[in-house]
C-alpha positions as CSV (number, residue, x, y, z in Angstrom):
1,X,-71.5,41.7,-72.2
2,X,-69.1,42.9,-69.7
3,X,-66.0,41.9,-69.7
4,X,-64.3,39.6,-66.6
5,X,-61.5,40.9,-64.9
6,X,-58.8,38.8,-64.8
7,X,-58.8,39.2,-60.6
8,X,-61.8,36.6,-61.2
9,X,-59.0,33.5,-62.0
10,X,-58.3,31.7,-58.7
11,X,-55.1,29.7,-60.5
12,X,-54.6,27.3,-63.4
13,X,-54.9,24.1,-64.4
14,X,-52.3,22.5,-67.1
15,X,-53.3,19.1,-68.4
16,X,-50.7,17.0,-70.0
17,X,-51.8,14.3,-72.2
18,X,-50.3,11.7,-73.2
19,X,-50.7,7.6,-74.6
20,X,-50.1,5.0,-71.8
21,X,-48.5,2.5,-74.6
22,X,-45.9,5.4,-76.6
23,X,-45.6,8.7,-74.4
24,X,-46.0,7.6,-70.8
25,X,-42.2,7.7,-70.8
26,X,-42.2,11.5,-72.2
27,X,-45.3,12.5,-69.8
28,X,-42.8,11.2,-67.0
29,X,-39.5,13.2,-68.0
30,X,-41.8,16.3,-68.1
31,X,-43.4,16.1,-65.0
32,X,-40.1,15.5,-63.1
33,X,-38.9,18.4,-64.5
34,X,-42.2,20.6,-64.1
35,X,-41.9,19.1,-60.3
36,X,-38.1,20.2,-60.3
37,X,-38.3,23.6,-61.5
38,X,-41.4,24.8,-60.2
39,X,-42.4,23.1,-56.0
40,X,-45.7,25.6,-56.1
41,X,-47.2,23.5,-58.8
42,X,-49.3,20.8,-57.7
43,X,-49.0,17.8,-59.3
44,X,-52.1,15.5,-60.0
45,X,-52.4,11.2,-60.1
46,X,-51.6,10.0,-63.6
47,X,-54.9,9.1,-65.6
48,X,-54.1,6.4,-68.0
49,X,-57.9,6.1,-69.1
50,X,-59.9,9.2,-69.9
51,X,-61.3,11.0,-67.0
52,X,-63.8,13.5,-66.7
53,X,-64.0,15.8,-69.7
54,X,-60.7,14.8,-70.8
55,X,-60.7,12.2,-74.4
56,X,-56.6,10.6,-73.7
57,X,-54.8,9.6,-70.7
58,X,-53.5,12.6,-68.9
59,X,-51.9,14.5,-65.8
60,X,-53.1,17.8,-64.0
61,X,-50.6,20.8,-62.9
62,X,-52.5,23.0,-61.1
63,X,-50.6,26.1,-60.1
64,X,-50.8,30.0,-59.1
65,X,-52.0,32.6,-61.0
66,X,-48.2,33.8,-60.1
67,X,-46.7,31.0,-61.9
68,X,-48.5,31.7,-65.4
69,X,-45.8,34.0,-67.0
70,X,-43.1,31.6,-65.7
71,X,-44.1,28.2,-66.5
72,X,-46.9,28.7,-69.3
73,X,-43.6,29.6,-71.3
74,X,-41.9,27.0,-70.2
75,X,-44.4,24.8,-71.1
76,X,-44.8,25.7,-74.5
77,X,-41.3,25.4,-75.1
78,X,-40.4,22.1,-72.8
79,X,-43.5,19.8,-73.7
80,X,-41.8,17.2,-75.5
81,X,-44.2,17.3,-78.4
82,X,-47.2,16.2,-75.9
83,X,-50.8,18.2,-76.1
84,X,-51.0,20.4,-73.4
85,X,-54.1,22.3,-72.4
86,X,-54.3,24.8,-70.0
87,X,-56.9,26.8,-68.1
88,X,-58.4,29.2,-65.9
89,X,-59.9,28.4,-62.5
90,X,-62.9,30.6,-61.7
91,X,-66.4,29.9,-60.7
92,X,-67.3,28.3,-64.7
93,X,-65.6,25.3,-65.0
94,X,-67.3,25.0,-68.7
95,X,-66.7,28.2,-69.9
96,X,-62.6,27.5,-68.3
97,X,-62.3,24.4,-70.1
98,X,-63.7,24.9,-73.6
99,X,-64.0,29.1,-73.9
100,X,-61.0,30.2,-72.0
101,X,-58.5,27.7,-72.4
102,X,-55.4,27.4,-74.5
103,X,-53.4,24.6,-76.1
104,X,-50.3,23.4,-77.0
105,X,-50.1,20.9,-79.9
106,X,-53.6,19.4,-81.1
107,X,-57.0,20.6,-79.8
108,X,-58.7,17.5,-78.0
109,X,-62.4,17.4,-77.7
110,X,-63.5,17.9,-74.4
111,X,-66.7,16.2,-73.2
112,X,-68.9,19.3,-72.1
113,X,-71.5,17.4,-70.6
114,X,-69.6,16.4,-67.7
115,X,-68.3,20.4,-67.0
116,X,-71.2,22.3,-64.8
117,X,-71.7,25.7,-66.0
118,X,-71.4,27.4,-62.5
119,X,-68.8,25.9,-59.3
120,X,-70.7,25.6,-56.6
121,X,-74.6,28.0,-56.6
122,X,-75.0,31.0,-57.9
123,X,-77.7,32.5,-60.3
124,X,-76.5,33.2,-63.9
């Protein structure tokens, strides 16, 4: 198998998991801090119930490649005890979430059945 060049990554997603009953306020503070410190990051909607492959409530932070070196270390140090999944965006969503991701905090079981192997059309 040949190496995949880093230029394949078009951006990143961070998924911040929380419990709506007990840690939503922590998540809201973290979200506000991300919004204030990283204006190039795009904050997704609140999902107070599992959605897609995600087994718990979460919101998403989408950010460009150039922001990785500052946003990810900041999340590592300031995640307020919340679990965070960071994954690259390439043309292989299943591998991005399951094989190429990094976790901060507890590793949660993702539902791989809803993740397509390839984005768009591609011959494997």
